[in-house]
C-alpha positions in Angstrom: 0.0 0.0 0.0 1.0 3.6 -0.6 1.5 6.1 2.2 -0.8 9.1 2.4 2.0 11.3 1.0 2.4 8.9 -2.0 -1.3 9.0 -2.8 -1.3 12.7 -3.4 -4.8 13.2 -2.2 -5.9 16.8 -2.2 -7.2 17.9 1.2 -9.4 20.9 1.0 -10.2 21.3 4.6 -8.2 20.9 7.8 -8.2 17.2 8.8 -7.9 16.1 12.3 -7.0 12.8 13.9 -9.1 11.7 16.9 -8.0 8.9 19.3 -10.8 6.7 20.5 -11.0 3.7 22.7 -12.9 0.8 21.3 -12.5 -1.7 24.2 -12.2 -0.7 27.8 -10.3 -3.1 30.0 -12.0 -4.4 33.2 -8.8 -3.6 35.3 -7.3 -0.6 33.4 -4.6 0.1 36.1 -3.4 -3.5 36.0 -3.9 -4.4 32.3 -2.4 -1.3 30.6 1.3 -1.9 31.0 2.8 0.6 28.7 3.0 4.2 30.0 2.1 5.7 26.6 -1.0 3.5 26.3 -2.1 4.4 29.9 -1.6 8.1 29.0 -3.6 7.9 25.8 -6.3 5.9 27.7 -6.5 8.6 30.4 -6.9 11.2 27.7 -10.0 9.3 26.5 -11.3 9.2 30.0 -10.7 12.9 30.3 -12.8 13.4 27.2 -15.6 11.3 28.7 -15.4 13.4 31.9 -15.4 16.7 30.0 -18.4 15.6 27.8 -20.4 14.4 30.8 -20.4 10.7 29.8 -19.4 9.5 33.3 -22.5 9.2 35.4 -21.1 9.7 39.0 -21.3 11.8 42.1 -19.7 15.3 42.3 -17.2 13.9 44.8 -16.1 11.2 42.4 -16.0 13.7 39.5 -13.9 16.0 41.6 -11.5 13.2 42.5 -11.0 12.3 38.8 -10.5 16.0 37.9 -7.9 16.4 40.8 -6.0 13.4 39.4 -6.0 15.0 35.9 -4.9 18.3 37.3 -2.0 16.7 39.2 -1.0 14.8 36.1 -1.1 17.8 33.8 -0.4 20.8 36.1 1.9 19.2 38.6 2.1 19.9 42.3 0.0 22.4 44.1 2.2 25.3 45.2 0.6 27.8 47.6 3.2 30.4 46.6 2.4 30.1 42.9 0.1 32.9 41.7 -1.9 30.4 39.5 -2.8 28.3 42.6 -4.3 31.3 44.4 -7.6 30.9 42.6 -9.3 28.0 40.8 -8.6 29.6 37.4 -5.9 27.1 36.6 -8.4 24.3 37.0 -11.1 26.0 34.9 -8.5 26.6 32.1 -8.0 22.8 31.9 -11.7 22.4 31.0 -12.1 19.1 32.7 -15.8 19.2 33.8 -18.8 20.8 31.9 -20.0 23.9 33.7 -18.4 23.3 37.2 -19.8 25.3 40.1 -17.4 27.3 42.3 -17.9 24.7 45.1 -16.7 21.9 42.8 -13.7 23.9 41.6 -12.8 24.5 45.2 -13.2 20.8 46.0 -10.9 19.9 43.0 -8.4 22.4 44.3 -8.4 20.9 47.8 -8.0 17.4 46.4 -5.2 18.6 44.1 -3.5 20.0 47.1 -3.6 16.6 48.8 -1.9 14.9 45.8 1.2 17.0 46.3 4.4 14.9 45.5 2.6 12.5 43.2 4.1 11.9 39.8 1.9 12.2 36.7 1.9 8.4 36.1 0.9 7.8 39.8 -2.0 10.3 39.4 -3.1 8.5 36.2 -2.9 5.2 38.0 -5.0 6.5 40.9 -7.7 7.6 38.4 -7.6 4.3 36.6 -8.0 2.3 39.8 -11.0 4.4 40.9 -12.8 4.9 37.6 -13.4 1.2 36.9 -16.1 1.3 39.7 -18.3 3.8 37.8 -21.3 2.1 36.2 -20.8 4.1 33.0 -17.1 3.4 32.7 -16.5 2.4 29.1 -20.1 2.9 28.1 -21.0 4.5 24.8 -24.8 4.4 24.8 -26.9 4.4 21.6 -30.5 5.3 21.5 -33.0 2.5 21.0 -36.4 1.2 22.1 -37.1 -1.8 24.3 -39.6 -4.5 23.5 -42.4 -2.3 24.8 -41.4 0.6 22.5 -40.0 2.7 25.5 -37.1 4.9 24.7 -33.8 3.7 26.3 -30.1 3.7 25.7 -28.0 0.5 25.2 -24.3 0.2 25.6 -21.6 -2.5 25.7 -19.2 -2.1 28.6 -16.4 -4.0 30.3 -19.0 -5.4 32.7 -21.6 -6.5 30.1 -24.5 -4.9 28.2 -26.0 -1.9 30.0 -29.5 -0.5 29.6 -30.3 3.1 30.6 -33.5 5.0 30.8 -33.5 8.7 31.6 -29.7 8.6 32.3 -30.2 5.9 35.0 -28.9 2.4 34.7 -32.0 0.1 34.8 -30.4 -3.3 33.8 -27.1 -5.0 33.3 -26.5 -8.3 31.5 -23.1 -9.6 32.6 -21.0 -11.1 29.8 -20.9 -14.4 31.6 -24.7 -14.9 31.4 -25.0 -13.9 27.7 -25.1 -16.9 25.4 -25.7 -15.2 22.1 -26.1 -11.7 20.6 -27.8 -11.3 17.3 -29.2 -8.5 15.1 -32.1 -9.2 12.8 -33.7 -6.4 10.8 -34.3 -3.7 13.4 -34.1 -6.0 16.4 -31.2 -6.6 18.7 -31.6 -9.9 20.5 -29.7 -11.1 23.6 -30.0 -14.7 24.5 -29.0 -15.6 28.1 -27.9 -19.0 29.5 -30.7 -20.8 31.3 -30.1 -21.9 34.8 -30.3 -25.7 35.1 -31.3 -25.5 38.8 -32.5 -22.9 41.2 -29.8 -21.2 43.3 -30.7 -21.2 47.0 
């Protein structure tokens, strides 16, 4: 095959390359061994956080943001003019429309991460984020068998079903026997229990 330069394709607009994660590991802190891979994965999680794709508490969101601030900005320095306000956190654009209270909470958590190296902050984020129910979820709009609007998403845990931004059902991968798509229907067949569990 020819390289892009050899193909001499005319590009009339600015092209951009976007990194995207297709498969999210169940244990990202343990399974991502290469530092560059971990860094790129954390960038994808940062994008999920910024776009509001992680359904979690403000406390958890603040923890994630503090890890990202530590990784990108470095140590909190009370003598640094940037650390006197939360502006340095706002400039990183980590959370959509953060309140002043959340920015202060992120700043306090960032202060507590002092001395932590960027890869350690990334690792702390990876170890905590796997517990979020929407970790790795990329929901698509659909309707259930009763024609009720919902969102369906594969995730490291299984197949998730959301209604009104709330998780209503999870099918673990170990109970799914078969997945099929016929015409406009997505079918999930589960293993049948041979005996009742007491």
